[in-house]
PATIGU-286439 format. One record per residue (C-alpha): residue in one letter; x, y, z. Coordinates in steps of 0.02 Angstrom, whole numbers, m for minus. Layout:
# residues N
NODE  rest      xx      yy      zz
NODE     a       X       Y       Z
...
END
This chain:
# residues 254
NODE  rest      xx      yy      zz
NODE     m     m14    2848   m9291
NODE     a     m85    2977   m9420
NODE     a    m203    3060   m9294
NODE     f     m81    3084   m9151
NODE     a    m121    3254   m9095
NODE     l    m310    3219   m9092
NODE     a    m396    3231   m8949
NODE     l    m237    3259   m8842
NODE     g    m293    3291   m8662
NODE     a    m481    3289   m8643
NODE     w    m513    3089   m8668
NODE     v    m324    3043   m8597
NODE     a    m374    3142   m8420
NODE     a    m507    2982   m8409
NODE     q    m384    2850   m8416
NODE     a    m286    2776   m8289
NODE     p    m155    2849   m8183
NODE     p       5    2885   m8310
NODE     p     175    2820   m8283
NODE     p     290    2944   m8217
NODE     a     364    3060   m8327
NODE     v     487    3021   m8443
NODE     p     667    3059   m8387
NODE     r     776    3148   m8505
NODE     d     903    3038   m8566
NODE     d    1023    3050   m8742
NODE     a    1031    2833   m8723
NODE     q     831    2839   m8722
NODE     v     823    2981   m8866
NODE     r     919    2881   m8988
NODE     t     806    2725   m8957
NODE     g     651    2820   m8962
NODE     a     717    2915   m9145
NODE     t     759    2756   m9227
NODE     l     594    2679   m9142
NODE     f     502    2824   m9230
NODE     r     577    2803   m9409
NODE     e     510    2605   m9408
NODE     r     350    2649   m9333
NODE     c     291    2815   m9355
NODE     a     376    2917   m9508
NODE     e     290    2825   m9628
NODE     c     133    2911   m9584
NODE     h     214    3082   m9463
NODE     g     340    3113   m9588
NODE     a     528    3103   m9524
NODE     d     514    3271   m9452
NODE     g     335    3239   m9359
NODE     k     255    3371   m9470
NODE     g     189    3258   m9604
NODE     v       3    3248   m9545
NODE     a     m73    3404   m9601
NODE     a    m125    3507   m9437
NODE     h     m52    3373   m9303
NODE     d     114    3459   m9314
NODE     l     210    3343   m9194
NODE     t     337    3457   m9156
NODE     r     222    3565   m9058
NODE     l     138    3455   m8936
NODE     w     228    3521   m8783
NODE     s     225    3711   m8827
NODE     a      23    3681   m8860
NODE     g      m1    3618   m8676
NODE     a      33    3420   m8687
NODE     t     129    3338   m8550
NODE     d     260    3175   m8561
NODE     n      99    3091   m8490
NODE     q     m27    3138   m8605
NODE     v      89    3090   m8756
NODE     f     120    2923   m8683
NODE     q     m70    2874   m8649
NODE     t    m103    2939   m8835
NODE     i      20    2832   m8902
NODE     r     m23    2683   m8773
NODE     n    m237    2691   m8810
NODE     g    m211    2767   m8980
NODE     v    m353    2901   m9040
NODE     p    m533    2838   m9028
NODE     n    m627    2844   m9210
NODE     t    m470    2871   m9311
NODE     i    m319    2783   m9400
NODE     m    m223    2807   m9237
NODE     p    m192    2635   m9168
NODE     s    m170    2574   m8978
NODE     s      m6    2511   m8942
NODE     n      65    2343   m8846
NODE     a     239    2403   m8851
NODE     p     308    2395   m8702
NODE     d     333    2537   m8569
NODE     d     510    2586   m8597
NODE     q     493    2588   m8792
NODE     l     342    2703   m8768
NODE     r     449    2804   m8641
NODE     a     578    2822   m8780
NODE     l     461    2893   m8898
NODE     v     401    3012   m8774
NODE     a     586    3041   m8735
NODE     y     638    3092   m8930
NODE     l     463    3190   m8964
NODE     r     507    3302   m8829
NODE     s     666    3324   m8907
NODE     i     605    3400   m9058
NODE     n     488    3498   m8964
NODE     d     617    3574   m8844
NODE     s     725    3716   m8866
NODE     p     839    3677   m8737
NODE     n     832    3776   m8566
NODE     t    1009    3818   m8569
NODE     p    1068    3814   m8715
NODE     p    1248    3838   m8753
NODE     e    1318    3999   m8799
NODE     l    1320    4033   m8973
NODE     s    1454    4136   m9021
NODE     g    1442    4126   m9209
NODE     n    1388    4251   m9354
NODE     a    1210    4224   m9393
NODE     e    1255    4337   m9547
NODE     n    1382    4254   m9615
NODE     g    1287    4081   m9567
NODE     e    1155    4126   m9671
NODE     r    1280    4141   m9834
NODE     l    1342    3988   m9795
NODE     f    1178    3915   m9770
NODE     w    1123    3967   m9950
NODE     t    1284    3924  m10022
NODE     s    1326    3760   m9960
NODE     c    1145    3684   m9883
NODE     g     999    3784   m9977
NODE     t    1015    3673  m10139
NODE     c     933    3530  m10051
NODE     h     862    3599   m9890
NODE     k     715    3737   m9883
NODE     i     672    3862   m9757
NODE     k     496    3939   m9792
NODE     e     446    3945   m9986
NODE     r     646    3972  m10044
NODE     g     759    3805  m10068
NODE     g     759    3625  m10116
NODE     r     657    3487  m10063
NODE     m     795    3334  m10071
NODE     g     845    3364   m9880
NODE     p     741    3381   m9744
NODE     d     623    3571   m9715
NODE     l     735    3654   m9599
NODE     s     586    3814   m9581
NODE     r     580    3758   m9393
NODE     v     736    3664   m9362
NODE     n     728    3610   m9178
NODE     q     860    3480   m9157
NODE     s    1010    3497   m9020
NODE     r    1174    3547   m9082
NODE     d    1249    3398   m9057
NODE     q    1123    3321   m9171
NODE     l    1151    3476   m9284
NODE     v    1345    3424   m9298
NODE     a    1316    3252   m9309
NODE     a    1202    3301   m9472
NODE     i    1317    3408   m9537
NODE     r    1476    3314   m9528
NODE     t    1427    3131   m9527
NODE     p    1265    3123   m9627
NODE     s    1284    2936   m9677
NODE     a    1273    2878   m9484
NODE     s    1091    2911   m9463
NODE     l     977    2911   m9636
NODE     a     813    3001   m9617
NODE     t     640    2891   m9647
NODE     g     600    2971   m9829
NODE     f     788    3026   m9863
NODE     e     849    2861   m9872
NODE     p     959    2836  m10037
NODE     v     924    2710  m10161
NODE     t     984    2647  m10332
NODE     l     834    2576  m10452
NODE     v     896    2463  m10603
NODE     t     772    2463  m10739
NODE     r     768    2291  m10862
NODE     e     865    2388  m10978
NODE     g     994    2427  m10867
NODE     r     956    2622  m10826
NODE     r    1018    2667  m10663
NODE     v     906    2794  m10575
NODE     r     979    2867  m10415
NODE     a     842    2928  m10291
NODE     l     781    2948  m10125
NODE     r     657    2820  m10056
NODE     k     499    2904  m10008
NODE     s     370    2763   m9987
NODE     e     357    2583  m10035
NODE     d     254    2408  m10022
NODE     a     265    2255  m10086
NODE     f     243    2273  m10263
NODE     s     305    2442  m10310
NODE     i     403    2591  m10217
NODE     q     398    2786  m10227
NODE     v     559    2907  m10266
NODE     m     612    3077  m10278
NODE     d     738    3088  m10414
NODE     t     903    3218  m10436
NODE     q     783    3323  m10510
NODE     e     651    3332  m10355
NODE     r     521    3230  m10467
NODE     l     408    3100  m10392
NODE     q     414    2953  m10479
NODE     g     322    2780  m10451
NODE     y     389    2600  m10492
NODE     l     312    2431  m10511
NODE     k     476    2313  m10435
NODE     g     410    2174  m10576
NODE     d     477    2324  m10702
NODE     l     630    2330  m10613
NODE     r     781    2222  m10621
NODE     e     837    2295  m10447
NODE     v     817    2398  m10299
NODE     v     987    2430  m10220
NODE     r     996    2520  m10038
NODE     e    1130    2646  m10023
NODE     t    1191    2672   m9860
NODE     t    1291    2820   m9905
NODE     s    1194    2994   m9898
NODE     m    1149    3101  m10034
NODE     m    1223    3234   m9928
NODE     p    1407    3264   m9914
NODE     a    1496    3240   m9756
NODE     f    1534    3420   m9705
NODE     g    1736    3373   m9627
NODE     t    1812    3519   m9560
NODE     d    1916    3502   m9724
NODE     k    1744    3589   m9820
NODE     l    1669    3670   m9653
NODE     s    1791    3750   m9511
NODE     g    1757    3764   m9346
NODE     g    1714    3932   m9366
NODE     d    1603    3911   m9504
NODE     l    1532    3780   m9416
NODE     d    1477    3901   m9290
NODE     d    1421    4018   m9390
NODE     l    1298    3906   m9477
NODE     l    1225    3838   m9309
NODE     r    1197    4025   m9265
NODE     f    1091    4047   m9396
NODE     l     995    3892   m9383
NODE     a     975    3931   m9191
NODE     t     868    4090   m9288
NODE     l     750    3975   m9351
NODE     r     702    3881   m9192
NODE     p     517    3916   m9150
NODE     a     482    4019   m8993
NODE     t     416    3919   m8858
NODE     p     263    4011   m8792
NODE     p     237    4006   m8598
NODE     r     153    3827   m8543
NODE     r     m27    3830   m8505
NODE     p     m47    3780   m8323
END
């Protein structure tokens, strides 16, 4: 899926009549998120921004429609490495629903009563070591320069980060033949090797034949910020600050 956004318009118009627009459904979005991590994130990145000049979080603001995106996934993009898909329609609709969810700022956002100034202070105190905003911050967590998740998704990610591990940020422990243990984030892997980012933010590659074990961890490197670490009021402040990072949605082209 590495050329997803190429030719997303002209050639699609020549395809057969598209299926109905994708309904917005939280369960469908969750299914689509899982499918995206399994099938698309290796090329497009966990945040949909992995291919230069093809940011999947800007498709709709650039004028794409649900039906165009559906047909692009179904048919692939000619003369690129973006393949066609023979997955069932309901799976493709779930993928589109998920992609739409990371494109949209909510049409009717909940009232944001938090204090963005305090939220920014909290972010750089508790989050900025691992998360990046523009040119500042760490790389152990997803880049939040244009965070576009819903309030519920952000609350879940902050309160229970181990419940859903983003592709490219799955924790692993590598055990060398000498018994040295390397705690890291899995970035890519094939049958013979694994590439990781260690806790010093260094990209490292290992041949599996040189390792004693690759332990797939289920606990996120990000700590869970329960109410004992982050009060409800501070959470509101943090979310208010993150809301200031949402990209402005330009008027839709007719």
